[in-house]
C-alpha angles and dihedrals in degrees: 000000000000129000093264093056090047088050090051093050093048089050092058091052112096141139113224125191091252092054099053118025115216123237125197115238114232120248091238090056090047093052091046091052090049093050092050090050093050088054096047137085133175120226136183127205109229099221135117087222123078111245120232097256100205095045089048089050089053103040102042095066088050094049095047094047094203120189097248100010137255133255116222117204122188110229097177140315105335098347121106139177114221115200112191125205095220134039092227090064 
């Protein structure tokens, strides 16, 4: 498949209003999402070797010694999302 054929296929892709009905997100859900984002950060290990994900998830909260803890979520390879329980952390 060449670039022209790929461009043609992409051009035909669309989501129209009649294909996917929209739903309004509740204010409670929006507030919960905003709070979670305020308490989150993304980090990447600068290493050529891939970290042992499960070990990293277990060890980091012990090293950081946060007041209420931190959740570590693997995004990909050596990239993680850290979600804290308290703003001071």
